[in-house]
Structures are given as structure tokens and as C-alpha cells.
C-alpha positions in Angstrom: 81.7 108.7 -11.2 84.1 111.1 -9.9 87.9 110.8 -10.5 88.5 110.1 -7.0 86.1 107.2 -7.1 87.3 106.0 -9.9 91.1 106.1 -8.8 90.0 104.4 -5.5 88.4 101.4 -7.4 91.6 100.9 -9.6 93.7 101.0 -6.5 91.4 98.3 -4.8 91.2 96.1 -7.9 95.0 96.3 -8.3 95.3 95.3 -4.4 92.8 92.4 -5.0 94.9 91.2 -8.3 98.2 91.3 -6.1 96.5 89.1 -3.5 95.5 86.4 -6.1 98.8 86.5 -7.8 100.5 86.0 -4.3 98.1 83.0 -3.6 98.5 81.3 -6.7 101.8 81.4 -6.5 102.7 79.9 -3.1 104.4 77.0 -2.9 102.6 73.8 -2.5 103.9 71.4 0.0 103.4 67.5 -0.4 105.1 64.2 -0.2 104.5 63.5 -4.1 103.6 65.6 -6.9 102.1 63.8 -10.0 102.0 65.9 -13.6 99.3 64.6 -16.1 101.3 65.7 -19.3 99.9 68.3 -21.6 96.5 68.5 -19.2 94.7 71.5 -19.7 96.5 72.8 -22.6 94.3 74.2 -25.5 97.2 75.3 -27.9 100.8 75.2 -28.4 102.2 71.5 -27.2 99.0 69.7 -26.9 100.6 66.0 -26.8 100.3 63.4 -29.5 97.6 62.0 -31.0 96.8 58.7 -33.0 93.3 58.4 -34.2 91.2 58.3 -31.3 93.9 57.9 -29.2 95.2 61.0 -27.3 98.4 61.0 -25.1 96.9 63.8 -23.0 94.0 61.3 -22.1 96.1 58.4 -21.1 98.6 60.8 -19.5 95.4 62.3 -17.3 94.1 58.7 -17.0 97.5 57.3 -15.6 97.8 60.4 -13.3 94.5 59.8 -11.6 95.2 55.9 -11.1 98.7 56.9 -9.2 97.3 59.5 -7.3 94.2 57.3 -6.4 96.5 54.2 -5.3 98.9 56.9 -3.4 96.0 58.6 -1.3 94.6 55.0 -0.7 97.9 54.3 1.1 97.9 57.5 3.2 100.3 59.2 1.3 100.3 63.0 0.7 99.9 63.4 -3.1 99.2 66.5 -5.2 98.2 65.7 -9.1 98.7 68.9 -11.7 98.4 69.4 -15.1 100.8 71.0 -17.9 100.7 74.3 -15.6 103.1 73.2 -12.6 103.1 75.1 -9.8 105.8 76.3 -7.4 106.2 72.9 -5.2 108.3 70.9 -2.7 107.8 67.3 -2.9 109.6 64.0 -1.6 109.4 62.6 -5.1 107.5 64.2 -8.3 106.8 62.4 -11.5 105.3 63.4 -15.2 103.2 61.2 -16.8 103.9 61.0 -20.5 103.6 59.1 -23.9 105.7 59.6 -26.6 105.0 60.2 -30.4 106.6 60.6 -33.7 106.3 61.4 -36.9 107.9 58.2 -38.2 105.7 55.4 -36.2 107.0 52.8 -34.1 110.7 54.3 -34.0 110.6 55.2 -30.0 109.2 53.7 -27.2 110.0 54.4 -23.1 112.1 56.9 -21.8 113.1 58.4 -18.5 113.7 62.3 -18.2 115.5 63.6 -14.8 117.5 66.7 -14.0 121.1 65.6 -14.2 122.1 68.1 -11.7 120.2 66.9 -8.9 122.2 64.6 -6.5 119.7 61.7 -6.2 117.5 61.9 -9.5 119.7 59.6 -11.8 119.6 56.7 -8.8 115.9 57.2 -8.6 115.5 57.3 -12.4 117.5 54.0 -13.2 115.6 52.2 -10.3 112.5 53.1 -12.5 114.4 52.3 -15.6 114.9 48.3 -14.4 111.7 47.7 -13.3 110.1 49.3 -16.5 112.5 47.8 -19.1 111.8 44.8 -17.5 108.2 44.9 -18.4 107.7 46.8 -21.3 108.5 44.7 -24.4 109.4 47.7 -26.9 111.9 50.0 -27.6 113.9 51.7 -24.5 115.9 54.5 -25.4 119.4 53.6 -24.8 120.9 56.6 -22.3 119.8 59.4 -24.0 116.8 59.9 -21.7 118.9 62.6 -19.9 120.1 65.0 -22.6 116.7 64.7 -24.3 114.6 65.8 -21.5 117.7 67.8 -19.4 115.7 71.3 -20.0 112.2 70.1 -18.8 110.4 73.2 -17.5 109.1 71.4 -14.2 112.7 70.9 -12.9 113.0 74.3 -12.1 109.6 74.7 -10.4 109.6 71.5 -8.1 112.3 70.8 -5.2 112.5 67.4 -4.5 114.6 64.9 -2.4 114.4 61.9 -4.6 114.0 63.8 -8.0 111.4 64.9 -10.6 111.1 62.1 -13.2 109.8 62.4 -16.6 108.2 59.0 -17.1 108.0 58.2 -21.2 105.7 55.2 -20.8 105.2 54.3 -24.7 104.8 55.4 -28.0 101.5 56.4 -28.7 101.6 56.8 -32.3 103.0 53.3 -33.0 99.5 50.7 -33.3 101.4 48.2 -32.0 102.5 49.7 -28.9 98.8 50.9 -28.2 97.6 47.5 -28.6 100.2 46.5 -25.9 99.4 49.4 -23.9 95.7 50.5 -23.6 94.5 46.9 -21.7 97.4 47.7 -19.4 97.0 51.4 -18.4 95.9 50.6 -14.9 98.7 48.0 -14.3 101.3 50.4 -15.5 99.6 52.7 -12.9 99.9 50.2 -10.0 103.6 49.7 -10.9 104.4 53.5 -10.9 102.5 54.0 -7.5 104.5 51.0 -6.0 107.7 52.4 -7.5 107.0 55.7 -5.6 106.1 54.1 -2.4 109.1 51.9 -2.4 111.5 55.3 -3.3 109.7 56.7 -0.3 110.7 54.2 2.1 114.1 54.3 0.9 
């Protein structure tokens, strides 16, 4: 193969790679963005594990149910995994279950971007709903500080805020026993909450 041909193929390959990169990084526009925490990761922070129970599996299950419920009600929703795209949405939620090296020392909490003008009000409305339902520990007002630097906040522009929902501790057997039969109901609560927020 001549040098000129090789150089031509290289230019074409670089051009195609550039087009693919631009396409993959175009902003997504949607009404609701739902993230299944840790989904798609094979190394690094892949989520908490307790025997046969894996946080990532529950994250995906709940995120899929939330997506299904929202779509059933005619709402435009995009579900993503650990890799969050650049996006514009009215509201975004990340689904997580907490974990601890000291079992049963954590529980539910909320993370949000404290600099977002509406996120705290959205977060506190979810907190009221879930705190009245979840019978275990709720983190006292530290949910802002603990998740203040969540990487997704910088990638998603929202009207109502981006909430990181920690729904319970998967490393606590007592909480697992309570959570497992209620995952679908919790998903419905999240979807109903999102729909109420969209109507505000």
C-alpha cells in the first residue's frame, strides 16, 4: 500500500472517529432522566454487595420500573446507567441503595446540588414522602454535604433538580428483608413523586 493511500485512510478514520465522538456527546433532551446507579460498570465503584444481593441489580430493577410507570403515563423519559450523558431534563433522579462496612449503620438519604435554585425544595418533598414510609434510619440533614460533588450534577441541566435517592442499606439484612418485597411499590412511589413534581 502506498504512503499516500495509507495517509488517506488515516484521515478518513480520524474524520469518522470525530463524527462518532460528536454524535455520542450531543445533549439529550427529555422530560425525566432516570439513572440506575453503577449500571454498566465492571470495575471501580460497582456498588454494594450483600451475599446474593447486589446494589446494582436493585438499582436497575427500580430504575426500569420507574421508567415503565412514567412512560405508561405518557411522559418522555430516558434511563441511563453509570455513564451519565450531557442532558437537559425537567427533573432527574439517580437510584441507589446504600452500603456500609458496619452493617445497619446507614439507611435512606438524598443527595442534590445545593447550588440549584429549586433542588432543595424538590429534595425535601421526596424526603417527606419516603421518611414517612421507610421505617429505618434516615440521615439527618447530611444528605447535601455527603453527595455535594456527585458527578452527574455537572452533566445534567434540570428545572427541578437532580436527586440522588439512597433508598436503604443493602448491607443490612433487616433492611433487605423489608425492602425486597416492596421494590415495585417504592418504584411506583418514585414515579408518582416525579409526576407530582412535573405538575407543580
